[in-house]
C-alpha positions as CSV (number, residue, x, y, z in Angstrom):
1,X,0.1,0.0,-0.1
2,X,2.9,2.3,0.5
3,X,4.6,2.4,-2.8
4,X,5.8,5.7,-4.2
5,X,3.7,5.4,-7.7
6,X,0.4,4.0,-6.1
7,X,-2.6,6.2,-6.8
8,X,-6.1,5.5,-5.3
9,X,-7.1,2.8,-8.5
10,X,-3.6,0.6,-7.3
11,X,-5.7,-2.5,-6.6
12,X,-3.8,-4.9,-8.9
13,X,-6.2,-5.9,-12.2
14,X,-9.7,-6.1,-11.8
15,X,-9.7,-7.5,-7.5
16,X,-12.5,-9.4,-6.9
17,X,-13.8,-8.7,-3.4
18,X,-14.9,-11.7,-1.1
19,X,-18.6,-10.7,-0.3
20,X,-20.4,-13.2,1.7
21,X,-24.2,-13.2,0.6
22,X,-27.6,-14.9,1.9
23,X,-28.1,-18.0,-1.1
24,X,-31.5,-17.2,-2.3
25,X,-30.3,-14.0,-3.4
26,X,-28.3,-15.9,-6.0
27,X,-31.0,-17.7,-7.4
28,X,-30.6,-21.0,-5.1
29,X,-33.3,-22.0,-4.2
30,X,-33.0,-22.7,-0.4
31,X,-36.1,-20.9,0.4
32,X,-38.5,-22.4,3.0
33,X,-40.8,-23.2,0.1
34,X,-38.5,-24.0,-2.4
35,X,-38.0,-21.0,-4.3
36,X,-35.5,-18.2,-4.4
37,X,-35.0,-14.4,-4.4
38,X,-33.0,-13.8,-7.2
39,X,-31.9,-10.6,-7.2
40,X,-30.8,-9.4,-10.7
41,X,-29.1,-6.6,-9.9
42,X,-26.7,-8.0,-7.9
43,X,-26.3,-11.2,-9.8
44,X,-26.1,-8.5,-12.7
45,X,-24.0,-6.0,-11.4
46,X,-22.2,-6.3,-8.0
47,X,-21.1,-9.8,-9.2
48,X,-18.9,-8.4,-11.7
49,X,-16.8,-7.4,-8.7
50,X,-17.2,-9.3,-6.1
51,X,-16.5,-12.7,-5.2
52,X,-19.9,-14.0,-3.4
53,X,-19.7,-16.5,-1.0
54,X,-23.3,-17.6,-0.5
55,X,-25.0,-19.1,2.8
56,X,-27.9,-20.6,3.9
57,X,-27.7,-21.1,7.6
58,X,-31.0,-22.3,7.7
59,X,-30.1,-25.1,5.3
60,X,-26.5,-25.5,7.0
61,X,-28.2,-26.2,10.6
62,X,-30.0,-29.3,9.0
63,X,-33.4,-27.9,8.2
64,X,-33.6,-28.8,4.6
65,X,-35.9,-27.9,1.6
66,X,-38.7,-27.6,1.5
67,X,-39.1,-27.0,5.8
68,X,-40.9,-25.3,8.6
69,X,-41.0,-22.0,8.0
70,X,-39.6,-19.8,11.2
71,X,-40.4,-16.4,12.7
72,X,-38.9,-14.5,15.6
73,X,-40.8,-14.7,18.5
74,X,-40.3,-12.9,22.2
75,X,-40.0,-15.0,24.9
76,X,-39.0,-14.6,28.6
77,X,-35.3,-16.1,27.8
78,X,-35.4,-13.3,24.6
79,X,-35.7,-13.7,21.0
80,X,-36.0,-17.1,19.5
81,X,-36.3,-18.4,16.2
82,X,-38.9,-21.2,16.4
83,X,-41.6,-23.1,13.4
84,X,-44.8,-21.2,12.5
85,X,-47.0,-24.2,12.8
86,X,-45.0,-25.9,15.0
87,X,-44.0,-23.6,17.7
88,X,-41.9,-26.9,19.8
89,X,-39.6,-26.3,16.9
90,X,-36.7,-23.6,18.3
91,X,-33.7,-23.5,15.9
92,X,-32.0,-20.3,18.0
93,X,-29.6,-22.4,19.4
94,X,-28.4,-24.1,16.6
95,X,-28.7,-20.5,14.3
96,X,-26.0,-19.0,17.0
97,X,-23.5,-21.8,17.1
98,X,-23.6,-21.9,13.3
99,X,-23.1,-18.0,13.2
100,X,-20.6,-18.1,15.7
101,X,-18.3,-21.0,13.3
102,X,-19.2,-18.5,10.2
103,X,-17.8,-15.7,11.7
104,X,-14.5,-17.6,12.2
105,X,-14.5,-19.4,9.0
106,X,-15.5,-16.1,7.2
107,X,-13.4,-13.7,8.9
108,X,-11.2,-12.7,5.3
109,X,-14.8,-10.7,3.7
110,X,-14.9,-7.5,3.3
111,X,-18.3,-7.0,3.0
112,X,-21.6,-8.9,3.4
113,X,-25.2,-8.7,1.7
114,X,-28.2,-10.4,3.9
115,X,-31.9,-11.4,2.7
116,X,-34.1,-8.9,4.2
117,X,-37.1,-9.9,6.3
118,X,-35.7,-13.1,6.8
119,X,-36.0,-13.9,10.7
120,X,-32.5,-15.7,10.1
121,X,-30.5,-13.5,7.7
122,X,-32.9,-10.1,8.2
123,X,-30.5,-6.9,8.7
124,X,-33.2,-4.9,10.2
125,X,-36.8,-5.1,10.5
126,X,-37.8,-8.2,10.8
127,X,-41.6,-8.8,11.7
128,X,-41.0,-9.6,16.0
129,X,-43.8,-11.4,17.2
130,X,-45.4,-12.0,20.9
131,X,-46.2,-15.7,22.2
132,X,-49.9,-15.0,21.0
133,X,-49.0,-14.0,17.6
134,X,-49.3,-10.2,17.7
135,X,-46.5,-8.3,16.0
136,X,-45.6,-5.0,16.9
137,X,-41.9,-4.7,16.9
138,X,-39.2,-5.6,14.4
139,X,-35.8,-7.0,15.1
140,X,-32.7,-8.6,13.9
141,X,-32.2,-12.1,12.1
142,X,-30.6,-14.6,14.5
143,X,-27.8,-16.0,12.2
144,X,-27.1,-12.1,11.2
145,X,-26.9,-10.3,14.7
146,X,-24.8,-13.5,15.9
147,X,-22.3,-13.0,12.6
148,X,-22.6,-9.1,12.9
149,X,-21.2,-9.5,16.6
150,X,-18.7,-11.3,15.5
151,X,-17.0,-9.6,12.8
152,X,-18.2,-5.7,13.7
153,X,-15.7,-4.7,10.9
154,X,-17.5,-6.5,8.1
155,X,-19.8,-4.1,6.3
156,X,-23.4,-5.7,6.0
157,X,-26.5,-4.2,4.3
158,X,-29.5,-6.0,2.8
159,X,-30.5,-6.2,-0.9
160,X,-33.4,-3.7,0.0
161,X,-31.5,-0.9,1.3
162,X,-28.7,-1.3,-1.5
163,X,-31.7,-0.5,-4.0
164,X,-31.0,3.3,-2.1
165,X,-28.1,5.4,-4.4
166,X,-26.7,6.5,-1.3
167,X,-26.7,3.2,1.3
168,X,-25.1,1.7,-2.0
169,X,-22.4,4.4,-2.0
170,X,-21.3,3.7,1.3
171,X,-22.0,0.2,1.6
172,X,-19.3,-0.4,-1.6
173,X,-16.8,2.7,0.4
174,X,-16.8,0.7,3.5
175,X,-16.4,-2.3,1.5
176,X,-13.3,-0.6,-0.5
177,X,-11.7,0.5,2.6
178,X,-11.3,-2.8,4.5
179,X,-10.3,-4.5,1.7
180,X,-7.5,-2.3,1.3
181,X,-7.0,-2.3,4.8
182,X,-6.4,-6.3,4.8
183,X,-4.1,-6.1,1.3
184,X,-1.9,-3.4,3.6
185,X,-2.3,-5.9,6.6
186,X,-1.1,-9.0,4.0
187,X,2.5,-7.0,4.8
188,X,4.6,-6.3,7.7
189,X,2.6,-3.6,9.1
190,X,4.5,-0.2,10.3
191,X,4.0,3.1,11.8
192,X,4.6,4.7,8.2
193,X,2.4,2.3,6.5
194,X,-0.4,3.0,8.9
195,X,-0.1,7.1,8.5
196,X,-0.1,6.7,5.0
197,X,-3.3,5.1,4.9
198,X,-5.1,7.7,6.9
199,X,-3.5,10.1,5.1
200,X,-5.0,8.7,1.7
201,X,-8.8,8.6,3.1
202,X,-8.4,11.8,5.3
203,X,-11.0,13.8,2.7
204,X,-13.0,10.6,2.8
205,X,-13.6,10.5,6.3
206,X,-13.5,14.3,6.9
207,X,-16.6,14.0,4.6
208,X,-18.7,11.3,6.9
209,X,-17.4,12.7,10.4
210,X,-14.7,15.8,10.9
211,X,-14.5,14.9,14.4
212,X,-13.4,11.7,14.3
213,X,-10.7,12.4,11.5
214,X,-9.2,14.3,14.6
215,X,-9.8,11.8,17.0
216,X,-8.0,9.2,14.4
217,X,-5.0,11.6,14.2
218,X,-4.9,11.5,17.7
219,X,-4.8,7.7,17.9
220,X,-2.1,7.4,15.6
221,X,-0.3,9.8,17.4
222,X,0.0,7.2,20.7
223,X,1.9,4.8,18.7
224,X,4.4,5.3,21.2
225,X,2.3,4.2,23.8
226,X,1.8,0.8,22.3
227,X,2.1,-1.7,20.1
228,X,1.6,-0.8,16.2
229,X,-0.5,-3.8,16.1
230,X,-3.0,-2.8,19.5
231,X,-3.0,0.8,17.8
232,X,-4.1,-0.5,14.2
233,X,-6.7,-2.4,15.6
234,X,-8.4,0.1,17.4
235,X,-8.0,2.8,14.4
236,X,-9.6,0.6,12.2
237,X,-12.5,-0.1,14.2
238,X,-13.3,3.8,14.7
239,X,-12.5,4.4,11.0
240,X,-15.3,1.8,10.0
241,X,-17.6,3.3,12.9
242,X,-16.9,6.6,11.3
243,X,-17.8,5.7,7.8
244,X,-21.0,3.5,8.2
245,X,-22.7,7.2,9.2
246,X,-23.6,8.7,5.9
247,X,-21.9,11.4,4.4
248,X,-24.2,14.4,4.2
249,X,-23.8,17.3,1.1
250,X,-23.1,20.0,3.7
251,X,-20.1,17.8,4.3
252,X,-19.2,17.1,1.2
253,X,-19.6,20.3,0.0
254,X,-17.0,21.5,2.5
255,X,-14.5,19.0,1.1
256,X,-15.1,19.6,-2.3
257,X,-14.3,23.1,-1.8
258,X,-11.2,22.3,0.1
259,X,-10.5,20.2,-2.7
260,X,-10.9,23.5,-4.9
261,X,-8.3,25.1,-3.0
262,X,-5.5,22.9,-3.9
263,X,-6.2,24.2,-7.7
264,X,-6.4,28.2,-6.9
265,X,-3.1,28.9,-8.5
266,X,-3.7,27.3,-11.6
267,X,-7.1,28.2,-12.8
268,X,-8.0,31.0,-14.7
269,X,-10.8,32.6,-12.5
270,X,-13.8,31.9,-15.6
271,X,-12.6,27.9,-14.5
272,X,-12.7,28.6,-10.6
273,X,-16.4,30.1,-10.7
274,X,-17.3,26.9,-13.3
275,X,-16.5,24.5,-10.9
276,X,-17.9,26.3,-7.8
277,X,-20.9,26.6,-10.1
278,X,-21.0,22.5,-9.9
279,X,-20.2,22.6,-6.4
280,X,-23.4,24.7,-5.5
281,X,-25.6,23.2,-7.6
282,X,-24.6,19.5,-5.7
283,X,-25.3,21.4,-2.7
284,X,-28.8,22.0,-3.8
285,X,-29.4,18.9,-5.4
286,X,-29.4,19.5,-8.6
287,X,-26.8,17.2,-9.8
288,X,-25.1,14.1,-8.1
289,X,-21.9,14.2,-6.4
290,X,-20.3,12.2,-9.1
291,X,-20.3,15.3,-11.4
292,X,-18.0,17.7,-9.0
293,X,-15.7,14.9,-8.5
294,X,-15.6,13.7,-12.3
295,X,-14.7,17.4,-12.8
296,X,-12.2,17.8,-9.9
297,X,-10.7,14.6,-11.1
298,X,-10.3,16.2,-14.9
299,X,-8.6,19.4,-13.3
300,X,-6.2,17.4,-11.0
301,X,-4.9,15.3,-14.0
302,X,-4.4,18.3,-15.7
303,X,-2.3,20.3,-12.4
304,X,-1.2,17.5,-10.6
305,X,-1.3,17.7,-6.7
306,X,0.8,14.8,-5.4
307,X,-1.0,14.8,-2.0
308,X,-4.4,15.1,-3.9
309,X,-3.4,12.1,-6.3
310,X,-2.9,9.5,-3.2
311,X,-6.7,10.7,-2.0
312,X,-9.2,7.9,-2.1
313,X,-12.2,10.4,-1.9
314,X,-11.6,10.9,-5.6
315,X,-11.3,7.4,-6.7
316,X,-13.5,5.8,-3.6
317,X,-13.8,2.8,-5.1
318,X,-11.6,0.0,-6.8
319,X,-14.2,-0.4,-9.4
320,X,-16.5,1.9,-11.8
């Protein structure tokens, strides 16, 4: 990660990033009724960039296809996954144990796409029933909840939320950051590599949580008080937490204006005004973020600034 000629797009040739996914979303007939939930965006677009690792916990724990459908029921001992028709069927412990084992087995993943609404894999908004069959609340699927507890760094989303462009972009961004982090750790970790990694992500973090960036700076400055590995573990956790917050137009606008400042000695006044007009257009919601970023990239190619050339903010993904 620290080569002098490296640019934000330097991920090697067509990197295939490992992503966990609910098997049914790939068209596998693993649903309780023998069906699937094929998602064409996932299989038609995201599949070009990701190596999917399909998982169906209900099949994995031996429930079979077809099978008794399950739902979440709140009980005195907590939330349980039990049979819809046969309440004596309780697979809560089996799903939890499987999630624990998969948390260890799939620790290399850089992201996970869960099936929305599933009592085992649902990320959020899974119907939660009372013992009498009334549903007033929602919860997280049993497997998904335990897996996420085992692997808090791995970005997780479901197929419904990924239909939201902001959530999709945030997910892809976090996946790319974790991918880059693991690429860096593949070689010997040093303070220099950690500082370089942090520097390259400066404006990305500033767009999400400016305060978090300063806290990360202080964390790296404390490296002498502990081992590099200890600081790095805290750093990546705090970084991923900061990036989990959706960046606002206000913060993006501030970052875009700061980046424009690096070009002020190179641009004619008319060019500056044109870029400012595009940034204002983004701030008002008239144009997408891609427009000012593309324009800035154009001028930074014409007037290279070494520090900005390393910023992942202008090239956040290792793919289009």
